[in-house]
Structure formats: C-alpha cells, structure tokens
N, C-alpha and C positions, 0 to 999 in steps of 0.2 A: 503493500498501500504504499504510495505519496502521499506525503502531506502539499496542501496548494499552497500555491506561492504568494508570502502575505504581501497587503499593497503596500505600496511606496507611496507614502503622501508628500513627498518631495517631486514627486511629479506632475506634471497638467492632465488632469480629469479626463477620460476619453468618451466622454459623451456630456452634456450640458445638462443644468440643471432643471430647463423645461422640458422636461421629457413627455412627449403625448404617445398615447401606444395604441391608440384609433386613428385611422384617415378621415379626413374632412369631406360629410357626405352632400354638403350644399355648396355653391360657389364661394370664392374666397375674397373676402373683400378687401381685408385687411389682416395679412398672417401676423404682425407680432404689434396690436392694440396698447397704446398708451392709455394712462388712466383717462385723461383730460379725452379720449377716442372714445372710451368705454363709456364716462358721462354724458356728452353728447350723442350718445349715439341709444341712450335708453328711451323705451317706448313707456308710453300713457303706461300701460300695466305695472311695470317697474315702479316710475316713481307713487301710483296709489298704493303698491307692497309698502313703499318708504312711507308713507303718510299713516296707512294703516298701523303700522306696527309701532310707529310711535305713539301717535294717540293710541294705542290699544296697552300701551307700555306707560302712557301717564294714568289712565285708568286704574290698572293692575295694583303700578306702584300708590296709586295714593286710596286704594282699597289695603291692600296691605301693613302701607306701613298708616295708618288709622288705626290700626290695634295699636302701637306702639308710641303713640303721639308722634311720629316724625315722618307725617302724611305726605307734605311737600317735597320735602327735600328726596323721599323715595322716589314720590313720583315724577321729579325731574331725573334722577339717574336712571331710571328703569325706559324714562321716553328717548331719552340720548342712548342707549344703550340697545334698545331695541332698533331706533332709527338706524343708526350705524350700520346694524344688524342687516336690516333691509335695504340697506347704500350697496352695500356688500356685495349681496346678495342679485342685486339689482346691477350691479359693476361686471360680475362675474357672467350674471345671461346675457347681458350686453357682449360681452367681448367674447364668448363664445358664437353669439350671432356672425361678429365680423371676423371671426376664422373659419368659419364656416361649420361649426357641429352642431346648431342650432338652425331652425326655420329662420331664413332671413333673406324671404320674399319682399317684402317691404324694403330693405337698405337696397338690394339687388335693383326693382324700379325703380328706385328713388335716385340711382346713380348717382351717390357721393362723388363727386371728385373728388373733394380735397382729402380724402381717405382712401384713394385707392391708390394702392403699392402693386408691385410687381410681384407675383407670387413667387415662394422659394422653391 
C-alpha cells in the first residue's frame, strides 16, 4: 500500500476557489457578475422577498422581545437580520440568472448591453 502525497501548501492551487460542478442550461449573460451587477439585476420578486422578510422580522422581534421588555431593539435587530438575509438570497438568485443557471428569459429579452460580456 502506498500513501498519498501530502499537499504542498506553498504551490499555487490547481483549481480556483469558484468551482461550479454543473453547466449552465440557459444563455449566459454575464459569466462573472459583480455585486453591483447582481443588485441592479434583481427582479421585483426578489425585492418583495427582502421587504417581506424585513417586515416579518420586525413583527416577530417585537412579539418575542415584548416578553422580556426589549421589544424595540429586538424588533430592529431581527428586521435588519432578516432583511440582509433576503438581500443576500435575492443577489444569489440574480447572479445565478446572469450566469445562466436559472431561467433568465426576461434578462435575455431585455438584451442588457451594459452587462454583456464574452463567455469564457
């Protein structure tokens, strides 16, 4: 039996850290979207999810915080926390549409020239 070669941490990695194991099934609009590309491409459904989670967080935080007389700070914390969670989810959904991993018919029909890049 032979032992595997131990990794050499001083060499350059043989693969990137952005590893995707599936091929895009929809047309690629932007193969490497930035944060601003993902935010500007968010759909109305994504923004409604952000607003809905933030408002739900405020109500839930107020309800659970009222039991220990910390209603307002707890409501603000949960509202911000769930709002950020919704924003990150929406950005991920938007980036997946730009990279062609989710349905992107609206983006392709809009033919967004500012984010058109050459596919890799």
